C-alpha positions in Angstrom: -27.6 -67.2 -74.7 -25.3 -63.9 -75.9 -24.8 -61.1 -73.5 -27.1 -59.1 -75.8 -30.0 -61.6 -75.8 -33.0 -61.1 -73.4 -34.7 -63.9 -71.7 -38.3 -64.6 -73.2 -41.2 -64.2 -70.9 -42.1 -67.5 -69.6 -45.1 -66.6 -67.5 -47.5 -67.4 -70.6 -50.6 -65.2 -71.7 -52.1 -62.9 -69.3 -54.7 -60.3 -69.3 -54.2 -57.0 -67.6 -57.0 -55.8 -65.6 -57.0 -52.0 -64.2 -58.8 -51.2 -60.7 -59.7 -48.0 -59.4 -61.9 -46.7 -56.6 -64.8 -44.6 -57.6 -67.1 -42.4 -55.0 -70.6 -43.6 -54.9 -71.8 -40.5 -56.8 -74.5 -40.4 -59.6 -72.5 -40.4 -62.6 -68.9 -41.3 -61.6 -68.7 -44.4 -63.5 -70.4 -42.8 -66.8 -67.5 -40.2 -66.7 -64.9 -43.0 -66.6 -67.0 -44.6 -69.7 -67.0 -41.3 -71.7 -63.4 -40.9 -71.0 -62.7 -44.3 -72.4 -65.0 -43.6 -75.4 -63.3 -40.3 -76.5 -59.8 -42.2 -76.7 -61.2 -45.2 -78.4 -60.9 -47.4 -75.3 -63.1 -50.2 -75.6 -64.5 -51.8 -72.4 -64.2 -55.6 -72.4 -65.2 -56.3 -68.9 -66.5 -54.9 -65.7 -66.6 -56.0 -62.3 -68.0 -53.4 -59.6 -67.4 -54.1 -55.8 -70.1 -51.6 -54.0 -69.7 -50.4 -50.7 -71.4 -47.5 -48.5 -69.4 -44.4 -50.0 -67.0 -45.9 -52.9 -67.0 -48.8 -55.2 -63.9 -50.6 -56.7 -64.3 -50.8 -60.3 -62.3 -53.3 -62.4 -62.1 -53.2 -65.9 -60.3 -55.2 -68.7 -59.9 -52.9 -71.9 -58.6 -53.3 -75.3 -55.7 -50.6 -74.6 -54.7 -50.6 -71.0 -51.8 -48.5 -71.4 -53.9 -45.6 -72.8 -56.6 -46.3 -70.3 -54.3 -46.2 -67.4 -53.0 -42.7 -68.6 -56.7 -41.4 -69.1 -57.6 -42.5 -65.7 -54.5 -41.1 -64.0 -55.2 -37.8 -66.1 -58.7 -37.8 -64.4 -57.1 -38.3 -60.8 -57.6 -41.7 -60.4 -55.2 -43.9 -58.7 -55.0 -47.0 -60.7 -54.1 -50.6 -59.9 -52.9 -53.0 -62.5 -53.2 -56.7 -61.9 -52.6 -59.9 -64.2 -55.4 -62.4 -64.9 -55.8 -65.4 -66.8 -58.3 -65.7 -69.5 -59.6 -69.3 -70.5 -61.8 -69.9 -73.5 -64.7 -71.7 -72.7 -65.3 -74.1 -75.8 -68.9 -74.7 -76.7 -68.9 -78.5 -75.9 -71.9 -79.6 -74.1 -70.2 -81.5 -71.5 -67.7 -78.4 -70.6 -68.3 -76.2 -67.9 -66.1 -73.5 -65.5 -66.2 -76.2 -63.2 -63.4 -78.2 -65.5 -61.1 -74.9 -64.8 -61.8 -74.7 -61.2 -61.1 -78.4 -60.5 -57.7 -78.0 -62.4 -56.7 -75.6 -60.0 -58.0 -77.0 -57.1 -56.0 -80.2 -57.5 -53.0 -78.3 -57.8 -54.1 -76.3 -54.6 -54.1 -72.9 -56.1 -56.5 -70.4 -55.0 -59.0 -68.5 -57.2 -59.7 -64.8 -55.6 -62.3 -64.0 -58.1 -63.5 -64.4 -61.6 -65.9 -62.6 -64.3 -66.4 -63.1 -67.9 -65.5 -60.7 -70.8 -67.9 -59.1 -73.0 -65.8 -59.9 -76.0 -65.0 -63.5 -77.5 -62.2 -65.3 -78.4 -62.2 -67.6 -81.5 -65.9 -67.1 -81.1 -66.1 -68.6 -77.6 -66.8 -66.8 -74.3 -63.6 -66.0 -72.0 -63.6 -66.3 -68.3 -61.0 -64.2 -66.6 -59.5 -65.5 -63.3 -57.4 -63.7 -60.6 -55.5 -66.6 -58.9 -52.3 -67.5 -56.9 -49.2 -68.4 -58.8 -50.0 -67.3 -62.4 -47.2 -69.2 -63.8 -48.2 -72.4 -62.3 -51.8 -71.7 -62.8 -51.0 -71.4 -66.7 -49.1 -74.7 -66.7 -51.8 -76.3 -64.9 -54.6 -75.0 -67.2 -52.6 -75.8 -70.3 -52.0 -79.4 -69.1 -55.8 -79.9 -69.0 -56.1 -78.9 -72.5 -57.6 -75.6 -72.2 -57.0 -72.5 -74.5 -55.8 -69.2 -72.8 -56.1 -66.1 -74.0 -53.5 -63.1 -73.9 -54.1 -59.3 -73.6 -53.5 -59.2 -77.4 -56.6 -61.3 -78.0 -58.7 -59.0 -76.3 -60.2 -57.2 -79.4 -63.3 -55.1 -79.6 -65.0 -56.2 -82.9 -66.9 -53.6 -84.3 -68.5 -55.9 -87.3 
């Protein structure tokens, strides 16, 4: 490699998740969604963990850099995480159990998972927050699973 070349990212495909804390107030989430809409940011997944006075809102969007800027402009602290996206093929014998089994055999923890609203190659997509993302990517690929990257998280208006 010449001194002017850069190393290629070898971690594999990943999806960016943005997390914010919202006060449990009527309309708080609606304000965020309206701000996204006004900046042509499409919500592709959402997960909400509720507590007495606040909620942790995790989102996957089609334009994460823009969404981060919008959220910060609204006064929210934004936390970014990497997720692994896995296509769920329409085979009748396939289930998310296959994904979890592969990760468990590799002794990798799954912290949480949820599904995307959008599809990849007309298949549902499951996103996972796991230990050791590069290892998990290798394990899932070795089990013949199709991974989905941020550039494939596209809102289709058709």
